[in-house]
C-alpha positions as CSV (number, residue, x, y, z in Angstrom):
1,X,4.5,-14.4,13.2
2,X,2.9,-11.0,12.3
3,X,4.0,-9.3,9.1
4,X,3.7,-5.8,10.6
5,X,4.4,-4.6,14.1
6,X,4.1,-1.0,15.1
7,X,5.0,0.2,18.6
8,X,4.5,3.6,20.2
9,X,4.6,5.4,16.8
10,X,4.8,9.2,16.6
11,X,5.1,11.4,13.5
12,X,5.3,15.2,13.7
13,X,5.7,17.8,11.1
14,X,6.9,21.3,11.8
15,X,5.2,24.2,10.1
16,X,5.9,28.0,10.4
17,X,2.9,28.3,12.7
18,X,3.0,25.1,14.8
19,X,4.0,21.5,15.1
20,X,1.5,19.1,13.6
21,X,1.2,15.7,15.3
22,X,0.1,13.4,12.6
23,X,0.4,10.2,14.7
24,X,0.3,10.0,18.4
25,X,1.8,6.9,20.0
26,X,-0.1,4.1,18.1
27,X,0.7,0.4,18.4
28,X,-0.7,-2.6,16.6
29,X,0.3,-5.8,14.8
30,X,-1.1,-7.3,11.6
31,X,-0.9,-10.9,10.4
32,X,0.7,-11.9,7.1
33,X,-1.7,-12.3,4.2
34,X,-4.5,-10.1,5.6
35,X,-6.7,-7.5,3.9
36,X,-6.8,-4.4,6.1
37,X,-8.6,-1.1,5.8
38,X,-7.3,2.0,7.5
39,X,-10.3,4.3,7.9
40,X,-10.9,7.8,9.4
41,X,-11.7,11.4,8.5
42,X,-9.4,13.6,6.5
43,X,-6.4,14.6,8.6
44,X,-6.6,11.5,10.8
45,X,-3.2,10.2,9.8
46,X,-4.1,7.5,7.3
47,X,-1.7,8.5,4.5
48,X,1.0,9.3,7.1
49,X,0.7,5.7,8.4
50,X,0.8,4.2,5.0
51,X,3.9,6.2,4.1
52,X,5.7,4.9,7.3
53,X,4.6,1.3,6.6
54,X,6.0,1.6,3.1
55,X,9.3,3.2,4.1
56,X,8.5,6.4,2.3
57,X,9.2,8.4,5.5
58,X,10.7,7.8,8.9
59,X,8.9,8.2,12.2
60,X,9.7,11.0,14.7
61,X,9.9,8.2,17.3
62,X,8.7,4.6,17.8
63,X,9.1,1.4,15.9
64,X,7.9,0.1,12.5
65,X,8.7,-3.6,11.7
66,X,7.8,-5.2,8.4
67,X,8.8,-8.9,8.7
68,X,12.5,-8.9,9.7
69,X,13.0,-5.3,8.7
70,X,13.2,-2.5,11.2
71,X,12.2,0.5,9.0
72,X,12.7,3.0,11.8
73,X,16.4,2.2,11.9
74,X,17.0,2.3,8.2
75,X,18.8,5.0,6.2
76,X,16.9,6.6,3.2
77,X,19.0,4.4,0.8
78,X,18.1,1.3,2.8
79,X,14.4,2.2,2.7
80,X,14.6,2.7,-1.1
81,X,16.0,-0.8,-1.5
82,X,13.3,-2.2,0.9
83,X,10.5,-0.6,-1.1
84,X,11.8,-1.8,-4.4
85,X,12.0,-5.4,-3.3
86,X,9.1,-5.7,-0.7
87,X,6.4,-3.1,-1.3
88,X,3.9,-2.3,-4.0
89,X,2.0,1.0,-4.1
90,X,-1.4,1.8,-5.6
91,X,-2.3,5.5,-5.6
92,X,-5.5,7.6,-5.7
93,X,-4.9,8.5,-9.3
94,X,-3.0,5.8,-11.2
95,X,0.2,7.9,-11.4
96,X,1.1,6.3,-14.7
97,X,3.9,7.7,-16.9
98,X,1.9,9.3,-19.8
99,X,4.5,8.6,-22.5
100,X,4.8,4.9,-21.7
101,X,2.5,2.1,-22.7
102,X,0.5,0.1,-20.2
103,X,3.1,-2.7,-20.4
104,X,6.0,-0.3,-20.0
105,X,4.4,1.2,-16.9
106,X,3.9,-2.2,-15.3
107,X,7.5,-3.1,-16.1
108,X,9.0,0.0,-14.4
109,X,9.5,-1.5,-10.9
110,X,11.4,-4.4,-12.5
111,X,14.1,-2.1,-13.8
112,X,15.5,-2.0,-10.2
113,X,15.8,-5.8,-10.1
114,X,18.4,-7.9,-11.9
115,X,16.1,-9.7,-14.3
116,X,16.6,-10.5,-18.0
117,X,14.4,-8.8,-20.6
118,X,12.6,-12.1,-21.1
119,X,11.8,-12.5,-17.4
120,X,10.5,-9.0,-17.2
121,X,8.3,-9.5,-20.3
122,X,6.9,-12.7,-18.9
123,X,6.0,-11.2,-15.6
124,X,4.3,-8.2,-17.2
125,X,2.4,-10.3,-19.7
126,X,1.2,-12.7,-17.1
127,X,-0.2,-9.9,-14.9
128,X,-1.8,-8.0,-17.8
129,X,-3.5,-11.2,-18.8
130,X,-4.7,-11.9,-15.3
131,X,-6.2,-8.4,-15.1
132,X,-7.8,-8.5,-18.5
133,X,-5.5,-5.8,-19.9
134,X,-3.5,-7.8,-22.5
135,X,-5.5,-6.1,-25.4
136,X,-4.5,-2.6,-24.2
137,X,-0.9,-3.5,-23.3
138,X,0.5,-1.2,-26.0
139,X,-1.9,1.7,-25.3
140,X,-0.8,4.8,-23.4
141,X,-2.7,6.0,-20.3
142,X,-4.6,8.7,-22.2
143,X,-6.1,5.9,-24.3
144,X,-7.4,4.0,-21.3
145,X,-10.5,4.4,-19.1
146,X,-10.1,5.3,-15.5
147,X,-10.7,1.8,-14.4
148,X,-8.2,0.4,-16.8
149,X,-5.6,2.9,-15.6
150,X,-6.1,1.9,-12.0
151,X,-5.9,-1.8,-13.0
152,X,-2.6,-1.0,-14.7
153,X,-1.5,0.6,-11.4
154,X,-2.5,-2.5,-9.5
155,X,-0.4,-4.6,-12.0
156,X,2.5,-2.3,-11.5
157,X,2.2,-2.7,-7.7
158,X,2.1,-6.5,-7.9
159,X,4.7,-7.2,-10.6
160,X,7.6,-7.6,-8.2
161,X,5.5,-10.1,-6.1
162,X,5.9,-7.9,-3.0
163,X,5.1,-9.0,0.6
164,X,3.1,-5.9,1.1
165,X,0.7,-3.8,-1.1
166,X,-0.3,-0.4,0.1
167,X,-3.2,1.4,-1.6
168,X,-4.0,5.1,-0.7
169,X,-7.7,5.7,-1.4
170,X,-7.6,3.6,-4.6
171,X,-11.2,4.4,-5.6
172,X,-11.3,8.1,-4.6
173,X,-11.2,9.4,-8.2
174,X,-13.5,6.7,-9.7
175,X,-17.3,6.6,-10.0
176,X,-19.0,4.0,-7.7
177,X,-19.4,1.3,-10.3
178,X,-15.8,1.5,-11.5
179,X,-14.6,1.7,-7.9
180,X,-16.4,-1.5,-7.1
181,X,-14.8,-3.1,-10.2
182,X,-11.4,-2.0,-9.0
183,X,-11.9,-3.4,-5.5
184,X,-13.2,-6.7,-7.0
185,X,-9.8,-6.8,-8.8
186,X,-7.9,-6.1,-5.6
187,X,-9.8,-8.9,-3.8
188,X,-9.2,-11.3,-6.7
189,X,-5.4,-10.4,-6.7
190,X,-5.4,-11.0,-2.9
191,X,-6.9,-14.5,-3.1
192,X,-4.3,-17.2,-3.4
193,X,-1.4,-14.9,-2.5
194,X,0.5,-14.5,0.8
195,X,0.7,-10.8,0.1
196,X,-0.7,-8.5,2.7
197,X,-3.0,-5.7,1.4
198,X,-3.5,-2.5,3.4
199,X,-5.6,0.4,2.0
200,X,-6.8,3.7,3.3
201,X,-10.4,4.7,2.4
202,X,-13.4,6.9,3.1
203,X,-15.6,4.5,1.1
204,X,-17.9,2.2,3.3
205,X,-18.1,-0.3,0.3
206,X,-14.4,-0.6,0.2
207,X,-14.1,-0.9,4.0
208,X,-16.7,-3.7,4.0
209,X,-14.4,-6.1,2.1
210,X,-11.6,-5.9,4.7
211,X,-11.1,-8.6,7.3
212,X,-9.1,-6.2,9.5
213,X,-9.8,-2.6,10.2
214,X,-7.7,0.2,11.8
215,X,-9.8,3.3,12.7
216,X,-7.8,6.5,13.2
217,X,-8.9,9.8,14.6
218,X,-6.5,12.7,15.4
219,X,-3.5,10.3,14.9
220,X,-4.8,7.7,17.4
221,X,-6.3,4.3,17.0
222,X,-10.0,4.2,18.0
223,X,-11.7,1.4,19.9
224,X,-13.8,0.5,16.8
225,X,-10.7,-1.0,15.2
226,X,-11.1,-4.8,14.6
227,X,-9.0,-7.8,13.7
228,X,-5.7,-6.3,14.8
229,X,-4.0,-6.1,18.2
230,X,-3.8,-2.5,19.2
231,X,-3.5,0.1,21.9
232,X,-1.9,-1.6,24.9
233,X,-0.9,-4.8,23.1
234,X,2.9,-4.8,22.7
235,X,4.1,-6.0,19.2
236,X,6.5,-8.8,19.1
237,X,10.1,-7.8,18.2
238,X,10.7,-9.0,14.6
239,X,14.4,-8.4,14.1
240,X,17.1,-5.8,13.9
């Protein structure tokens, strides 16, 4: 059973000058628990695809299934609930709330779940320890290095134990050494979990760690994609 099935997916944006076609009829399936890189030049549709897989947006047409959930049929409110329970996001810059401590930033996604204060604290502390951040738990983002900020962002993405983690250019604003350290952390977090990790990247070093690869150009999947069924393959229907 694949975790993700996309069929004949289109996304268009209207501008005052023209209609921009960000994705043009792409289809693919990805297995649960994989580590997948979405690659391609700027403007190829990578961020658009991540947003659709995470329920941040709805397609112009086509289908997006994540497990039993048909995102293309959901209302905005339903997609919000889906994201809160099923998806973790890692951004180019850490997007941490500057007035909150590292621990408070990690705990933010848990506020949408019905957990006791003790349960929230235990989950946050466990992840901060696993990521080597316990000593800076009470530091604010301005007091952290770029690598520490991104690791806090990774902890925030994982704290709800999501089925899917989406990372949009997670090393883009880091130097090469710090970027490698962050990807080592992502790989480590991926091992031993059933969580599926999908990240967009321009970085060949980041791309090299993926076991699956979706190459986009002009909103279409290129033949150099690997490890995923694409193009003419028809995704299995995964539910309503």
